[in-house]
VEXMITOR-554707 format. One record per residue: residue in one letter; x, y, z of N, C-alpha, C in turn. Coordinates in nm, 3 decimals. Example, Ala and Ser with C-alpha at 12.3 -4.5 7.8 and 13.67 -1.06 7.14 Angstrom:
<sites>
[site a [1.319 -0.569 0.780] [1.230 -0.450 0.780] [1.320 -0.330 0.780]]
[site s [1.285 -0.225 0.708] [1.367 -0.106 0.714] [1.290 0.003 0.787]]
</sites>
This chain:
<sites>
[site m [1.160 -17.093 -9.202] [1.186 -17.222 -9.196] [1.313 -17.224 -9.330]]
[site i [1.394 -17.319 -9.327] [1.544 -17.304 -9.386] [1.490 -17.373 -9.537]]
[site s [1.500 -17.346 -9.667] [1.512 -17.389 -9.784] [1.691 -17.471 -9.783]]
[site v [1.666 -17.534 -9.823] [1.822 -17.626 -9.906] [1.834 -17.611 -10.067]]
[site a [1.923 -17.576 -10.100] [1.928 -17.562 -10.239] [2.091 -17.674 -10.252]]
[site k [2.092 -17.767 -10.356] [2.234 -17.815 -10.378] [2.263 -17.819 -10.528]]
[site f [2.416 -17.802 -10.505] [2.481 -17.777 -10.621] [2.586 -17.954 -10.644]]
[site t [2.581 -17.978 -10.711] [2.715 -18.069 -10.784] [2.759 -18.005 -10.828]]
[site f [2.913 -18.026 -10.813] [3.026 -17.946 -10.857] [3.178 -17.988 -10.866]]
[site n [3.234 -17.968 -10.969] [3.385 -17.991 -10.961] [3.393 -18.145 -11.001]]
[site p [3.500 -18.198 -11.059] [3.537 -18.335 -11.075] [3.557 -18.446 -11.047]]
[site y [3.563 -18.384 -10.853] [3.462 -18.438 -10.735] [3.308 -18.536 -10.712]]
[site q [3.251 -18.450 -10.833] [3.070 -18.423 -10.798] [3.083 -18.398 -10.639]]
[site e [3.170 -18.308 -10.572] [3.081 -18.252 -10.449] [2.970 -18.147 -10.467]]
[site n [2.905 -18.157 -10.326] [2.766 -18.086 -10.297] [2.760 -17.973 -10.244]]
[site t [2.717 -17.887 -10.302] [2.746 -17.747 -10.280] [2.579 -17.697 -10.194]]
[site y [2.645 -17.633 -10.077] [2.478 -17.625 -10.030] [2.420 -17.474 -10.036]]
[site v [2.314 -17.413 -10.034] [2.297 -17.299 -10.022] [2.176 -17.311 -9.901]]
[site l [2.175 -17.272 -9.859] [2.091 -17.250 -9.705] [1.985 -17.137 -9.696]]
[site y [1.874 -17.112 -9.750] [1.861 -16.948 -9.705] [1.666 -16.979 -9.658]]
[site d [1.656 -16.866 -9.649] [1.467 -16.848 -9.503] [1.345 -16.794 -9.585]]
[site e [1.301 -16.745 -9.550] [1.182 -16.668 -9.622] [1.248 -16.456 -9.569]]
[site t [1.365 -16.461 -9.506] [1.433 -16.335 -9.504] [1.504 -16.306 -9.652]]
[site k [1.545 -16.393 -9.746] [1.626 -16.391 -9.825] [1.733 -16.388 -9.733]]
[site e [1.779 -16.407 -9.652] [1.919 -16.409 -9.631] [2.007 -16.572 -9.670]]
[site c [2.053 -16.603 -9.704] [2.178 -16.742 -9.725] [2.304 -16.676 -9.682]]
[site i [2.327 -16.842 -9.646] [2.501 -16.950 -9.642] [2.508 -16.964 -9.750]]
[site i [2.614 -17.053 -9.767] [2.718 -17.124 -9.872] [2.776 -17.230 -9.774]]
[site i [2.797 -17.317 -9.814] [2.867 -17.431 -9.775] [2.904 -17.493 -9.857]]
[site d [3.095 -17.552 -9.822] [3.131 -17.615 -9.900] [3.136 -17.575 -10.024]]
[site p [3.229 -17.491 -10.079] [3.126 -17.423 -10.270] [3.216 -17.468 -10.284]]
[site g [3.232 -17.562 -10.429] [3.296 -17.634 -10.471] [3.300 -17.561 -10.659]]
[site m [3.232 -17.482 -10.660] [3.242 -17.445 -10.812] [3.400 -17.461 -10.867]]
[site y [3.390 -17.459 -10.970] [3.571 -17.455 -11.043] [3.571 -17.455 -11.177]]
[site e [3.491 -17.443 -11.261] [3.460 -17.421 -11.411] [3.406 -17.328 -11.441]]
[site q [3.349 -17.152 -11.501] [3.347 -17.079 -11.474] [3.197 -17.082 -11.508]]
[site a [3.145 -17.222 -11.591] [2.985 -17.240 -11.613] [2.930 -17.277 -11.456]]
[site e [3.016 -17.368 -11.361] [2.975 -17.381 -11.280] [2.937 -17.254 -11.167]]
[site k [3.037 -17.126 -11.138] [3.046 -16.983 -11.139] [2.865 -16.930 -11.162]]
[site d [2.897 -16.906 -11.285] [2.772 -16.878 -11.343] [2.629 -16.956 -11.277]]
[site n [2.669 -17.041 -11.297] [2.506 -17.127 -11.237] [2.497 -17.053 -11.069]]
[site m [2.616 -17.082 -10.957] [2.608 -17.000 -10.874] [2.484 -16.897 -10.872]]
[site e [2.608 -16.791 -10.907] [2.569 -16.631 -10.934] [2.414 -16.577 -10.977]]
[site d [2.369 -16.687 -11.098] [2.243 -16.662 -11.152] [2.153 -16.683 -11.014]]
[site f [2.170 -16.846 -10.991] [2.067 -16.929 -10.861] [2.079 -16.777 -10.742]]
[site i [2.125 -16.725 -10.671] [2.160 -16.592 -10.626] [2.072 -16.524 -10.638]]
[site k [2.117 -16.431 -10.761] [2.038 -16.374 -10.792] [1.915 -16.356 -10.881]]
[site n [1.897 -16.489 -10.932] [1.717 -16.496 -10.929] [1.675 -16.502 -10.866]]
[site n [1.688 -16.527 -10.702] [1.602 -16.594 -10.610] [1.621 -16.415 -10.509]]
[site n [1.681 -16.364 -10.545] [1.708 -16.188 -10.479] [1.825 -16.228 -10.281]]
[site l [1.854 -16.343 -10.272] [1.935 -16.387 -10.188] [2.004 -16.311 -10.156]]
[site k [2.084 -16.297 -10.066] [2.159 -16.199 -9.963] [2.254 -16.265 -9.946]]
[site p [2.432 -16.332 -9.962] [2.485 -16.439 -9.899] [2.530 -16.361 -9.771]]
[site v [2.573 -16.424 -9.664] [2.593 -16.368 -9.511] [2.686 -16.467 -9.441]]
[site k [2.740 -16.612 -9.514] [2.805 -16.665 -9.445] [2.886 -16.748 -9.540]]
[site l [3.003 -16.775 -9.570] [3.085 -16.868 -9.598] [3.169 -16.980 -9.487]]
[site l [3.103 -17.079 -9.523] [3.123 -17.175 -9.425] [3.195 -17.298 -9.536]]
[site n [3.300 -17.385 -9.418] [3.340 -17.527 -9.493] [3.331 -17.645 -9.393]]
[site t [3.226 -17.716 -9.425] [3.204 -17.833 -9.284] [3.386 -17.910 -9.218]]
[site h [3.453 -17.902 -9.377] [3.586 -17.925 -9.364] [3.634 -17.853 -9.511]]
[site c [3.810 -17.894 -9.515] [3.890 -17.825 -9.643] [3.972 -17.885 -9.734]]
[site h [3.918 -18.016 -9.747] [3.976 -18.096 -9.864] [3.940 -18.027 -9.965]]
[site i [4.032 -18.033 -10.057] [4.023 -17.913 -10.179] [3.900 -17.939 -10.288]]
[site d [3.789 -18.035 -10.308] [3.674 -18.069 -10.313] [3.635 -17.982 -10.296]]
[site h [3.567 -17.935 -10.145] [3.520 -17.860 -10.095] [3.502 -17.670 -10.034]]
[site v [3.662 -17.690 -10.129] [3.736 -17.528 -10.136] [3.710 -17.443 -10.237]]
[site l [3.721 -17.527 -10.377] [3.775 -17.514 -10.479] [3.669 -17.384 -10.522]]
[site g [3.570 -17.319 -10.442] [3.519 -17.215 -10.513] [3.486 -17.101 -10.403]]
[site n [3.616 -17.097 -10.260] [3.641 -17.026 -10.183] [3.651 -16.894 -10.197]]
[site k [3.711 -16.952 -10.343] [3.794 -16.738 -10.329] [3.724 -16.687 -10.471]]
[site f [3.591 -16.757 -10.534] [3.522 -16.682 -10.605] [3.408 -16.627 -10.498]]
[site i [3.377 -16.682 -10.383] [3.243 -16.658 -10.297] [3.308 -16.580 -10.231]]
[site a [3.426 -16.571 -10.132] [3.456 -16.473 -10.052] [3.485 -16.321 -10.112]]
[site e [3.533 -16.313 -10.243] [3.522 -16.153 -10.342] [3.442 -16.112 -10.417]]
[site k [3.343 -16.218 -10.442] [3.186 -16.182 -10.477] [3.092 -16.094 -10.374]]
[site y [3.083 -16.216 -10.248] [3.034 -16.129 -10.168] [3.065 -16.080 -10.075]]
[site g [3.131 -16.080 -10.015] [3.245 -15.983 -9.931] [3.240 -16.055 -9.839]]
[site l [3.215 -16.167 -9.861] [3.291 -16.287 -9.726] [3.362 -16.403 -9.692]]
[site a [3.382 -16.370 -9.521] [3.497 -16.423 -9.427] [3.495 -16.597 -9.449]]
[site l [3.592 -16.648 -9.489] [3.545 -16.803 -9.428] [3.588 -16.846 -9.285]]
[site e [3.454 -16.923 -9.283] [3.418 -16.983 -9.117] [3.477 -17.102 -9.148]]
[site a [3.558 -17.172 -9.075] [3.527 -17.330 -9.055] [3.657 -17.354 -8.918]]
[site h [3.640 -17.507 -8.890] [3.701 -17.518 -8.784] [3.911 -17.462 -8.759]]
[site e [3.926 -17.412 -8.658] [4.096 -17.438 -8.646] [4.206 -17.548 -8.752]]
[site k [4.118 -17.660 -8.665] [4.213 -17.844 -8.747] [4.247 -17.811 -8.889]]
[site e [4.120 -17.777 -8.929] [4.135 -17.747 -9.097] [4.220 -17.689 -9.178]]
[site v [4.294 -17.559 -9.061] [4.404 -17.479 -9.083] [4.542 -17.566 -9.195]]
[site e [4.526 -17.672 -9.127] [4.663 -17.765 -9.173] [4.605 -17.832 -9.311]]
[site v [4.480 -17.888 -9.338] [4.419 -17.925 -9.445] [4.438 -17.809 -9.580]]
[site l [4.359 -17.718 -9.513] [4.379 -17.574 -9.621] [4.501 -17.549 -9.635]]
[site a [4.547 -17.554 -9.586] [4.676 -17.530 -9.626] [4.776 -17.569 -9.745]]
[site p [4.774 -17.737 -9.819] [4.804 -17.753 -9.930] [4.737 -17.756 -10.049]]
[site v [4.588 -17.722 -10.033] [4.532 -17.737 -10.150] [4.589 -17.700 -10.243]]
[site v [4.657 -17.597 -10.294] [4.712 -17.541 -10.440] [4.757 -17.631 -10.516]]
[site q [4.902 -17.673 -10.446] [4.985 -17.772 -10.455] [4.899 -17.903 -10.469]]
[site y [4.835 -17.933 -10.397] [4.749 -18.125 -10.400] [4.678 -18.110 -10.573]]
[site g [4.631 -18.002 -10.577] [4.569 -17.981 -10.654] [4.622 -17.993 -10.839]]
[site l [4.777 -17.894 -10.783] [4.898 -17.962 -10.920] [4.928 -18.077 -10.954]]
[site a [4.922 -18.136 -10.796] [4.991 -18.274 -10.864] [4.871 -18.380 -10.900]]
[site m [4.691 -18.366 -10.875] [4.566 -18.397 -10.940] [4.567 -18.341 -11.107]]
[site g [4.636 -18.255 -11.129] [4.583 -18.202 -11.273] [4.500 -18.106 -11.252]]
[site i [4.488 -18.056 -11.142] [4.348 -17.946 -11.107] [4.374 -17.787 -11.069]]
[site h [4.359 -17.708 -11.094] [4.434 -17.600 -11.115] [4.306 -17.543 -11.002]]
[site a [4.345 -17.540 -10.889] [4.262 -17.445 -10.700] [4.321 -17.329 -10.752]]
[site e [4.228 -17.228 -10.737] [4.242 -17.096 -10.673] [4.246 -17.087 -10.501]]
[site p [4.396 -17.002 -10.501] [4.431 -17.033 -10.286] [4.276 -16.955 -10.273]]
[site s [4.254 -17.031 -10.130] [4.122 -17.004 -10.059] [4.215 -16.867 -10.008]]
[site p [4.132 -16.799 -9.947] [4.115 -16.778 -9.811] [4.162 -16.774 -9.704]]
[site s [4.216 -16.780 -9.636] [4.251 -16.848 -9.470] [4.105 -16.798 -9.432]]
[site i [4.132 -16.912 -9.342] [4.026 -16.948 -9.229] [4.010 -16.812 -9.131]]
[site a [3.892 -16.731 -9.158] [3.913 -16.600 -9.035] [3.859 -16.586 -8.933]]
[site k [3.730 -16.712 -8.914] [3.634 -16.704 -8.757] [3.667 -16.910 -8.756]]
[site f [3.706 -16.940 -8.599] [3.722 -17.083 -8.626] [3.626 -17.082 -8.555]]
[site l [3.502 -17.209 -8.614] [3.425 -17.244 -8.550] [3.418 -17.347 -8.429]]
[site t [3.384 -17.354 -8.304] [3.340 -17.444 -8.237] [3.189 -17.489 -8.191]]
[site e [3.205 -17.603 -8.141] [3.052 -17.644 -8.089] [2.998 -17.536 -7.981]]
[site q [3.087 -17.456 -7.934] [2.995 -17.343 -7.908] [2.905 -17.183 -7.950]]
[site d [2.979 -17.253 -8.065] [2.889 -17.126 -8.153] [2.750 -17.157 -8.202]]
[site t [2.704 -17.044 -8.285] [2.557 -17.095 -8.329] [2.608 -17.043 -8.491]]
[site i [2.561 -17.067 -8.598] [2.512 -16.987 -8.709] [2.421 -16.905 -8.716]]
[site q [2.353 -16.821 -8.763] [2.286 -16.744 -8.792] [2.237 -16.647 -8.931]]
[site f [2.122 -16.671 -8.923] [2.110 -16.608 -9.099] [1.942 -16.537 -9.091]]
[site g [1.957 -16.470 -9.124] [1.775 -16.468 -9.138] [1.691 -16.475 -9.026]]
[site k [1.598 -16.592 -8.974] [1.526 -16.575 -8.880] [1.590 -16.739 -8.797]]
[site s [1.657 -16.764 -8.892] [1.714 -16.956 -8.852] [1.868 -16.959 -8.825]]
[site e [1.907 -17.057 -8.740] [1.979 -17.061 -8.685] [2.022 -17.248 -8.676]]
[site l [2.211 -17.267 -8.718] [2.277 -17.377 -8.685] [2.334 -17.389 -8.573]]
[site t [2.287 -17.490 -8.526] [2.425 -17.543 -8.458] [2.514 -17.626 -8.482]]
[site i [2.643 -17.680 -8.410] [2.766 -17.676 -8.502] [2.777 -17.826 -8.401]]
[site l [2.790 -17.936 -8.487] [2.891 -18.065 -8.411] [2.978 -18.116 -8.444]]
[site f [3.110 -18.092 -8.369] [3.248 -18.133 -8.457] [3.195 -18.295 -8.416]]
[site a [3.283 -18.310 -8.526] [3.259 -18.495 -8.582] [3.450 -18.471 -8.681]]
[site p [3.489 -18.511 -8.599] [3.601 -18.565 -8.684] [3.649 -18.693 -8.710]]
[site g [3.717 -18.694 -8.843] [3.774 -18.834 -8.821] [3.789 -18.892 -9.015]]
[site h [3.672 -18.809 -9.058] [3.739 -18.760 -9.262] [3.848 -18.688 -9.235]]
[site s [3.818 -18.574 -9.143] [3.916 -18.504 -9.167] [3.919 -18.442 -9.003]]
[site p [4.049 -18.384 -9.002] [4.072 -18.365 -8.847] [4.011 -18.213 -8.776]]
[site g [3.921 -18.164 -8.862] [3.873 -18.085 -8.834] [3.682 -18.060 -8.846]]
[site s [3.679 -18.159 -8.878] [3.551 -18.179 -8.952] [3.435 -18.119 -8.863]]
[site i [3.319 -18.027 -8.900] [3.202 -17.961 -8.831] [3.096 -18.052 -8.908]]
[site c [2.940 -18.029 -8.871] [2.829 -18.050 -8.916] [2.789 -17.949 -8.854]]
[site f [2.616 -17.920 -9.006] [2.558 -17.820 -8.904] [2.401 -17.866 -8.939]]
[site y [2.353 -17.825 -8.814] [2.251 -17.896 -8.741] [2.141 -17.762 -8.738]]
[site s [2.012 -17.798 -8.794] [1.843 -17.721 -8.729] [1.819 -17.841 -8.686]]
[site a [1.750 -17.792 -8.537] [1.685 -17.947 -8.490] [1.524 -17.825 -8.551]]
[site a [1.519 -17.734 -8.527] [1.408 -17.658 -8.653] [1.341 -17.719 -8.760]]
[site d [1.404 -17.723 -8.839] [1.430 -17.799 -8.900] [1.438 -17.966 -9.004]]
[site n [1.497 -18.016 -8.918] [1.514 -18.161 -8.916] [1.674 -18.157 -9.013]]
[site l [1.735 -18.044 -9.041] [1.826 -18.144 -9.086] [1.960 -18.119 -9.094]]
[site l [2.044 -18.162 -9.109] [2.169 -18.133 -9.109] [2.281 -18.178 -9.235]]
[site i [2.371 -18.073 -9.309] [2.455 -18.025 -9.351] [2.570 -18.135 -9.265]]
[site g [2.628 -18.242 -9.344] [2.758 -18.289 -9.281] [2.848 -18.291 -9.333]]
[site g [2.858 -18.246 -9.479] [3.029 -18.295 -9.539] [3.030 -18.400 -9.563]]
[site d [3.146 -18.467 -9.553] [3.202 -18.641 -9.537] [3.222 -18.725 -9.436]]
[site v [3.077 -18.649 -9.329] [3.138 -18.766 -9.223] [2.986 -18.918 -9.253]]
[site l [2.953 -18.861 -9.320] [2.813 -18.944 -9.322] [2.718 -18.984 -9.450]]
[site f [2.752 -19.058 -9.518] [2.701 -19.107 -9.706] [2.545 -19.204 -9.630]]
[site k [2.504 -19.181 -9.724] [2.372 -19.289 -9.775] [2.482 -19.435 -9.805]]
[site m [2.451 -19.511 -9.701] [2.541 -19.718 -9.694] [2.629 -19.694 -9.631]]
[site s [2.755 -19.553 -9.677] [2.827 -19.532 -9.623] [2.905 -19.443 -9.551]]
[site i [3.019 -19.411 -9.499] [3.094 -19.292 -9.472] [3.183 -19.253 -9.525]]
[site g [3.215 -19.135 -9.456] [3.371 -19.060 -9.508] [3.512 -19.162 -9.550]]
[site r [3.541 -19.128 -9.646] [3.636 -19.179 -9.665] [3.809 -19.173 -9.514]]
[site t [3.914 -19.242 -9.465] [3.994 -19.228 -9.338] [4.126 -19.237 -9.382]]
[site d [4.148 -19.241 -9.523] [4.292 -19.300 -9.585] [4.362 -19.147 -9.611]]
[site l [4.320 -19.012 -9.615] [4.328 -18.906 -9.643] [4.410 -18.840 -9.491]]
[site p [4.555 -18.753 -9.530] [4.645 -18.696 -9.356] [4.524 -18.663 -9.335]]
[site g [4.533 -18.676 -9.215] [4.460 -18.647 -9.102] [4.339 -18.750 -9.088]]
[site g [4.290 -18.830 -9.096] [4.215 -18.913 -9.101] [4.210 -19.025 -9.017]]
[site d [4.106 -19.059 -8.938] [4.114 -19.152 -8.860] [3.989 -19.254 -8.865]]
[site h [4.021 -19.383 -8.924] [3.852 -19.444 -8.903] [3.795 -19.490 -8.758]]
[site q [3.878 -19.482 -8.650] [3.770 -19.508 -8.541] [3.758 -19.379 -8.457]]
[site t [3.830 -19.303 -8.538] [3.755 -19.133 -8.458] [3.628 -19.106 -8.519]]
[site l [3.599 -19.151 -8.636] [3.505 -19.119 -8.728] [3.380 -19.177 -8.715]]
[site l [3.399 -19.324 -8.680] [3.319 -19.426 -8.615] [3.256 -19.323 -8.468]]
[site n [3.322 -19.271 -8.437] [3.326 -19.256 -8.272] [3.247 -19.181 -8.219]]
[site s [3.258 -19.035 -8.365] [3.208 -18.912 -8.379] [3.039 -18.969 -8.482]]
[site i [3.041 -18.999 -8.519] [2.865 -19.046 -8.601] [2.824 -19.117 -8.507]]
[site s [2.914 -19.232 -8.435] [2.833 -19.283 -8.266] [2.746 -19.219 -8.209]]
[site n [2.878 -19.126 -8.152] [2.852 -19.030 -8.029] [2.782 -18.863 -8.083]]
[site k [2.777 -18.841 -8.182] [2.725 -18.713 -8.186] [2.612 -18.699 -8.334]]
[site l [2.546 -18.810 -8.488] [2.542 -18.785 -8.526] [2.368 -18.913 -8.492]]
[site w [2.422 -18.997 -8.444] [2.353 -19.105 -8.365] [2.233 -19.041 -8.257]]
[site k [2.270 -18.945 -8.237] [2.198 -18.938 -8.093] [2.067 -18.811 -8.184]]
[site l [2.069 -18.748 -8.306] [2.047 -18.667 -8.342] [1.862 -18.736 -8.369]]
[site p [1.773 -18.655 -8.428] [1.642 -18.795 -8.388] [1.655 -18.813 -8.539]]
[site e [1.604 -18.935 -8.549] [1.573 -19.073 -8.713] [1.540 -18.924 -8.805]]
[site n [1.408 -18.878 -8.780] [1.405 -18.796 -8.920] [1.496 -18.726 -8.939]]
[site t [1.631 -18.710 -8.915] [1.655 -18.573 -8.943] [1.773 -18.579 -9.072]]
[site i [1.722 -18.514 -9.169] [1.754 -18.543 -9.340] [1.891 -18.522 -9.303]]
[site v [1.983 -18.555 -9.397] [2.090 -18.565 -9.353] [2.195 -18.526 -9.494]]
[site y [2.177 -18.389 -9.558] [2.237 -18.310 -9.672] [2.435 -18.410 -9.713]]
[site p [2.460 -18.503 -9.767] [2.614 -18.536 -9.762] [2.668 -18.425 -9.847]]
[site g [2.808 -18.434 -9.853] [2.893 -18.321 -9.894] [2.868 -18.444 -10.022]]
[site h [2.877 -18.572 -10.104] [2.898 -18.634 -10.196] [2.728 -18.742 -10.214]]
[site m [2.675 -18.697 -10.336] [2.586 -18.867 -10.362] [2.428 -18.762 -10.283]]
[site e [2.364 -18.869 -10.268] [2.218 -18.824 -10.216] [2.204 -18.785 -10.084]]
[site k [2.102 -18.741 -10.019] [2.093 -18.733 -9.880] [1.977 -18.867 -9.844]]
[site t [2.023 -18.892 -9.685] [1.944 -18.969 -9.654] [1.905 -18.951 -9.531]]
[site t [1.879 -19.046 -9.445] [1.842 -18.967 -9.307] [1.900 -19.032 -9.193]]
[site i [1.846 -18.985 -9.052] [1.941 -19.074 -8.923] [1.937 -19.181 -8.932]]
[site g [1.738 -19.214 -8.949] [1.720 -19.335 -8.876] [1.785 -19.480 -9.007]]
[site f [1.718 -19.379 -9.110] [1.792 -19.480 -9.187] [1.967 -19.514 -9.257]]
[site e [2.050 -19.463 -9.203] [2.124 -19.527 -9.182] [2.190 -19.619 -9.050]]
[site k [2.081 -19.541 -8.928] [2.159 -19.614 -8.786] [2.059 -19.775 -8.853]]
[site r [2.028 -19.808 -8.905] [1.922 -19.917 -8.953] [2.031 -19.974 -9.010]]
[site n [2.049 -19.903 -9.129] [2.104 -20.002 -9.269] [2.264 -19.971 -9.302]]
[site n [2.353 -19.866 -9.211] [2.443 -19.869 -9.270] [2.562 -19.946 -9.229]]
[site p [2.640 -20.023 -9.356] [2.669 -20.184 -9.332] [2.861 -20.116 -9.177]]
[site f [2.882 -19.995 -9.190] [2.982 -19.985 -9.106] [2.952 -19.966 -8.977]]
[site f [2.801 -20.006 -8.877] [2.774 -20.052 -8.831] [2.690 -20.146 -8.773]]
[site g [2.703 -20.191 -8.665] [2.676 -20.371 -8.686] [2.531 -20.327 -8.586]]
</sites>
């Protein structure tokens, strides 16, 4: 059974997730730690729970989701995995951060390109991948049918959706991704978003104002 630990980091209040099971192997998704205290918090959690990080994943590569990539990659010897279309998003992160007054450490390059044909395996657990562009050109979500959970990045939020006014964003593409990919999941699927609180597929299908 997968356990989900959520950490809210950096000035953007981004949600970083650690997923682990009874084997103690874990994966780290969208590491957003920025301040040293945030890095210490993550390191302490992993150490205190005797976890073994085996994968570093990005749902997408906007600045708030990658600020801790370098720290996690170097600390645990992990290579970054994300969608190929996020290469163009990751490249200008340092320059974008400077413009916003944020000192972003250079992220490692994407070492493995993930597609819907891949699965993410750790311990006794497995996640499938849903390609859901619109917020970002290579946005992906990680889904566990066995545990009824979705790590959704910035695709879907409680009563909202990801913004589409950033480079590579497209409003109709995002709506199509949600309709064609996320709405097909069981209604009791818990959605762990990149910001704010969790929700469920069923709640959003009935209540999300972006869908009639």
